[in-house]
N, C-alpha and C positions, 0 to 999 in steps of 0.2 A: 718478509713478503706484505708488507706495506711500503708505499713512501710517500714522507714527509717533504715537503720544500720549502722553509721557510725563510728570511735571507736572504734569497737567490735569488742572480736575474738570469735573462735573454744571452747573447753578442752581444756584444756593441760594434753596432756599423755604422760608417760614413761621418753624421757630422757631428753627430750624439757620440764615436768616441775622437775625434779630433777637435771638440770639448774638454771632453778631459783628461784629454790631453794636454791641451794648452792647460787648463784650472792644474793643474801638475806640477808646471813647471816654471806658474805663476808660485805655485802655494810652496814650492823646498827652499827659497828661501828667506821665508819666513821662520819654518819650520826648525829650518838649521836654529833659528835662531828662540827658539824657545828651548828648555830644561823636562829629560822626561819624563817631568813628572806637572808639571803645563803642561806638555801634548798628551797626554795620558788625561789631566783633567781635561785639553778641550773638546778630546776624544768621543770622553765620556755624556762631557751632557750634549754635545752632537747627538749621539745615540739615544739619550735617558738611559743612561747607565746607572739603577740603583748608583748612592754612592757607598753601601758596600764590596761593593766588585771594583770601588777607583784605587786604592793603593795599585789591588794591585795592575791595572792599566797601567799605572807611575812604572810599572817592575816591569814592568813590559818592552815599555817605550824605550826602556834600556838597552835592551838586546834588537831595534831596528830603527838603523841609522832613517834618518829624510829620504836620500837616498834609495833608499831601499824598499820604504814603505811604494815612493814613487811607480820605480821597475813592479814588484807585488800587484797593484791596483791593480797597472796601464796590462798587466801577461795574465787577470786573473778575469777581466770583460775582455779580450781580445779574443782568446784561452777556451768562451763557453764553449760547452760541442751540447744543445741541445734535442734531446732526445724529440720525433716524433710516439712513438711507437711503447708503453709498455707493459711488460704482462704481469704489474703486479695492481691496486687500487693506490691513483696519487693524490696528494690531498695537496694547494697548492694555498699557501697561511703570511700574508700580512695583517700589520700593522697598523690599522685605523690611520695612525699619525708616523708611519712613511712621508717618505715625497711624493709625489705625483711622479715622481720618476715611478721607483717603487712599484709604489701599486702597479703600473703603464707593464708593468713586466712580471711581476704577479698572473693580472687580467692577462697578457701575452701568454703565461707560461701555460698556464687553466687553457686557453682556447688549444694550441699546438701542442699541447700532451690529449692526445686522445684519448675522451674518458672521467680526463681530469676532474676533482671539484674540488672549487675554492672558494676557501672565507675570509673575513678582514674580520682582526682580535679589536671590538672597539676596546677602547684607550692604552693601545699597545702599539710599538715603534716598530722600532727592525730589533729590538733581542725583547718580544714580546716576554720568553721564555725566561728571564728573567725581574723583569716587571711584573707580570704575573705567570710565578712555578704551578702554581696549583691551577690554574685553568692549563698550562702551558703541558700538564703531566694527565690534565680528566685531558685533553683534547689526542692526547698522545694511547691510554690506556682505547679511551674509546672508537679510534680510529685503527689498533693492531686489534681489538676484539672483535668489527662488525656491527661498530653499536654504535645506536645517534651520535649526532658531534650535540655537542651541553649550548642549547640556544641562546644563551648568549653572545654566540660564533655571529656573524650579519657573511650574508653572500655575498659575490664575488665577482 
């Protein structure tokens, strides 16, 4: 009965989708040169995944060939459908250390979903739920109970 959108995006359109396609084409040969553990480490560093979770990234990468990763990323951003109305309360959260594009998309989600609230997580990146698990739990608990959100969150 409550929704939290975190680490998500809106559909990529026109120039942004073309840039993503080009990035995938250019990076696939490099991705093929890396071992699964190297690729997992690269992804972990890029997204700020805590060290404790990094071995699992290498294991996941063994199951995901670079071409499949590229197809998955492209399909994800091409096929997202963003609702503009929700029957449930919607909270959009983004880490303050996220990319400018991720922050822009979080703000866009907050704007286009009628009645949505938005927060930024100080010190958090894309996986702020892993970086700050207690804060994440506190946010979820407060949101679903209709209680005030933790004071350390910033407005989006």
